[in-house]
N, C-alpha and C positions, 0 to 999 in steps of 0.2 A: 420266566422270559427267555431262558436260554433253551427251553424245551419249546414255545414259541417256534423260535430263530431257528432250531433242528429241526422241525417238521416244514416250517416253509421252503427253508435249503434242498431238504429229500423234496420235498414237493415242486420244487423248482428241474432238481434234476430226473426224477420221474417223468416231468413232463417235456423235458428236452430228449430225453433219448424215446419217448412215445413219438414226437413228432419225425425225430431223426428216420424211428424203424419205418415210419408210415414213409415218407418221402423215398427211403431206398424201396421199399417194397411197392410203391407207384411205379418209382423206376423201374424195377425190374419188371414187369406189369407190364408196361409198353415198353418195355425193350423185346418182350416175347411178342406182344402185338406186332410191334415195326418189324419182325424177321417173319412173322406169318404174310404179313404184307408182301413181303419180299419174296417169302417163297410163291405165292400166286402171281406176284409179277413175272417170275421167270418162267412156269410152269405154261403163261399167258406165251410169255415168247417163243417157249419151245413149238407149241401147237401151231405158231407162228410160222416156224421154221419148217414144219413138217408140211404146212401150203405153199409155201414159197418152193420147198423140193421138188412139192406134186403137182404144181399147176405149171399151167402156161404160163409165161410170161406177161404175155397180152393179158392173162386173166388174172392175175395177181389182185388184189384190193388193194386200194388207199392204204385201210383201216392196217392192212399187216406188215405193209412196209412202212407205217410208221411207227406200230410197236417195235419193228427190229432194229430203226432210227434211233427210236428216243429213248431209247434203253444203253445210257452213256455213262451211269456209276457205277453198276456192278461187275466188277471183276471175274471174267468164264474163263472157260475152256471146252473145247467141242471136239471130244475126240471120235471120230466117224467109228466105223464098222472094218472100211478098208485101212485101219491106223494112221490115216492123215489127221491133223490136228490143226484145230483152227481157236483163235484167241481174240479176246474185245476185253478192251479199257484195260489192257494191262499194259505200265508203261517199261520201256526197256526189255522187253521181251525177247529170250531169242529161242526160237522154234527148236534152232538144231541140238541148245545144251539137254541134251534127255537127263541129265540129273537133275537139273535147275526145273525142268518139266516135271519131274517126279515128285520131288518135294512140293510145288507148287500144289499139282493136284491133293497128294495126301493134304496140303495144310487147308484147300476146300472142302476136302471131304469130312475133315472132322468140323469144320465149320458151319457145313450144310449137309444134307443129304445129297446125291449127285440124282440128277433125274436125267431119264431112261426116254430118250425121242423112239418112238415107234410107228409103224406106220401099216394099217392091216397084221399086227403084232409080230411084224419083222422089226428087229432091233436097227435102227438106222446110226443112231450114235448115242456117245454119254454126255450129257452135261456138269460142268463141275462148276460150283462158281460162287466167290466169299463173299465175305460181308462188302457191307458198301464203305462207302469214307465216314457217311451219316451213323451207320451203325456202331462203327468201330469208335467214333465219336463217344457216342453214347453209353460206348461201353464201359468208357473210363468214368465217366460222368459220376458213378457213384463214390468211386476213389477220389476224385478232385473233390467232391461233397465231404466224407471223412478226412482230408486233409483240412480244408476250411474249416469244420469242425474241432480239429486236432489243433491246427493253431488258433483258433477265437477262443478254446478251452484256455489251452498255454499262455496264450494274454493275459485273460482272467487271472489264471491261476498266480499269475508273478505280480500281476497288480496285488492281487490278494496278499499274497504272501509278502510285498513290500510295503503294504499299507500296515500291515500287521506286524513287520517287523520296526517300521517306521513308529508305530503306536508305543511299542515293547520298552522301544530306547525311548521316548520321551516319558515312561514309566520308571526306569532304570534312573533315568536321572534325575527328575523327579524327587525318586525316593535315597537319592545319592547326595543330592544336595540339603531336604531336607534331614539325611543324617547328620550332614555337618552342621548344621542350626542348632540342631539337637544336642551332640557333642559339647557345642561353642560354647553353648548357655552355661553349664555345671562346671564348664573350667574357669570362667573366669571369676567364677566362687572359690574356687577350688585354691585362684592363685591371693583372693582374696585371704584366704585363711591362713595359708603360705606365711604373708605379711603378720598375721598376729603372734603364729608360732615363731618367727623368730625372733618377736618381740618378749613370748615367752623363754627362751634364754633354753630351747629345745638341740640337742646335737645337730651342730650341720650337714653332719654326713647323711641325715635323716632327711633333710631337708634338700639337699643336694638331691638325691635320688630320687625323692616326691619332683621337683621339678624338671629333671630328665624325662620321664611319663610324660608331667606335661606337656615337654616339647615335642615327646613322642605324640601323645595325645591331638596337639596343633597340626603335626604333621597328617595324622591320620584324616582329621577333618578338612585341611586343605584338600588331599585327594583325591574326596568326596565330593567337593563343590568343584573341580576341574571338570567333573565326569557330566556330559555332555555341553561343553563349552571345546572352544579351539586353545588349547595349553598353549603358553608361549615355550618356543625354543630355542634354546642358549647353546654357545660354543661349548662343551665341556671335556672333557678328558675321560672316556669311558671305563678307563684303568681306574681310574680314582674312585669312580661314581660306585662301580662294582666294589671295591676295595671295602668304601664305607659300609657299605650294605652288607658282606659279608661277615665284617667284626660287628655288626649290628647283632648279625644272629649268631653269630657265636656265643655270644654274654647269653642268647635266651633258649639255648639246644643245650641239651644231654653232651656230656663230656665223651660219650659213646660214639658221637658224631666227628669224623675227620675230616676237616675242611683244608682243601688247597687250591692255591691259585697259580695257573701260568699264565705268564706275561708275558710280552716286549720290555724290552728297558727303556724304549721311548714312550713319549706321550702319543695317544692314538685321541687326537679332536675328531668331535661329531655334533651333530645339533641335537641337544638333549631336552627334556624337561627332567630335570632331578628327580623330582619327588614322583615323578608316573616310572620312571626308569623306578628308580631302588624300590617301588613297588611289584611291579613285575618281578625284578628276582627274589624281591621275597617272598611272591608265590611260587615260583620254580621252587626255589628252594624249600620251603614251607613243603612242598608235595613230594619234593626227594625223601625230607625226612619222614614223613607219614609213608612214604612208600615202601624204608626201611626201617619201620617201626621202632624207630628214635636208635638205631646204631647202623653204623656202616660209614663209609667213603661216597666224599660229594668231592669230585674236581673242578672246578670252573678254568677254562680256558679261552683263554680273549686270542686271536688271532688277526692280522689282516692281509689281505690280499687285493691288488690294486686300488681301486678308490671303494673298498668291501670292508668292514669290521665283521667278525662270527665273534658269538660270547656261546661256547659250549659249558649247558650243565648236562654233567654226567655222573649217575649215581647207583650204588649196587643196590636196587634194590628191586621190588617184587618183577616188576618190568608190566608192560604192556603189549595186548592181545593187535598185532596188525590192524585188523580191522577198525578197531580204534585209534589208528594214530590222529584222525583228524576229528572224528565225534569229541573226544575229551576237550577239546575248545567251544566247543558248543554251548550256549547258555542254559544251564539246566542239568547238564552232565555230571553227574557225581558216583565213583564210587565209593566214597563213605555212607557209612549208614547215617551221620550227621551233619548236614552242609547244604548249603543251596545250590552248589555247582558254578560258583560266578567266578571263581579263583584266576583258574585258568583260560575265561571266555573275558576276563577284562584284559589282560595280560595282551589277548589277541590285538584288543582294540586297540591298548595302548601302542602296541609297536607297529599293527598295521594300519590305519586310522587315522595317528598324532603324528609317529613318527617315521611314515612313509617305508617300513621296514617290513622282515618278515618273520614268521617264530615259527618252528616246524618239530617234530617228532625226527631224527635222524632213523637214529634205531633203536630195538630193544628185545631184548632177550628176556624170554619167563623165566624168572628166577633167578637175573643177573642182573638187572640194571637196564636203565635207558639214558638215551644222549637227546637230549632237546636243543635245538640251535638257535638264537636270534641274531641276524642279520641287517646291520643299517650299514649306511652311506656314510662312509669319510666324509671329512670338510677339509680341503686342501688351503694350504694359507694362511 
């Protein structure tokens, strides 16, 4: 199936390329033929000039006069052998401006080969002529065509990309909801087993720890169920929400990882979905711990400025190359040997799509560490 799709796709691309190439080639041929016709017309005009100069006014044929009068589209400059200059079909032409005249003659010479007007081998004048308005417009036609093709291709590309992204989003949303459903099923069974253990006089400390893990699994299932739907946002103290996630990560991290929280004394209220925000902080802290290989310092700094609040995650890990600052948030990107590369991608979606904030790598130094910033809007009142 994929093979047939690729064949069709490349056939369409090749066919489009051939059609465009054919149009451009025929345009070029037509342009050259048109220039040749223009050349013939100007040579006839030159011969009419010879007849006009060397004939009595009474003997000039009407055809000669028509040829001279009817050339109203081709700009020209005729330099006579006595140095005098005549011009035709040139707007705003100052014959006394020698510099402008020289530039125009040079331009006409580049566009078309000058025509020498001779009578009995005597040079009477030299005719310099430029491209007519039609030729000038025709000259830019291939560029206009290429621009149209480029714009059409861009529209098709972005449509295909957005369609593919939408399909992937539906796929990930479906997988997330299915994961939540699959987790919920054994959880119900485990809760039943806990009740049985309580009746068996099992040490309550063990049961409490199991219940904590069940609560955690319920939270994880609830997080996955929210992917693909619009989560509800509530007024929350971002300092308290961040602290609780840090405390959770402390109990599940090595003693070699030192957590430090720098925060204002007052509460900072913002609209949050607690579970999704906590998931984001967890993902960032886990990435920092992995980057430090389980040993180092992580500083979480919360600042408020005007109507915004910044949450900085600063670690002493291996660092990130500058060219990867944005790429690490792409779905599927991972520097680990194992992993699907969804953690930071989900974090970006949670912050930017659901909370209308921003997340970015502020700075990073290879071998020294990385600073990632989350920025959200504060809630006033």
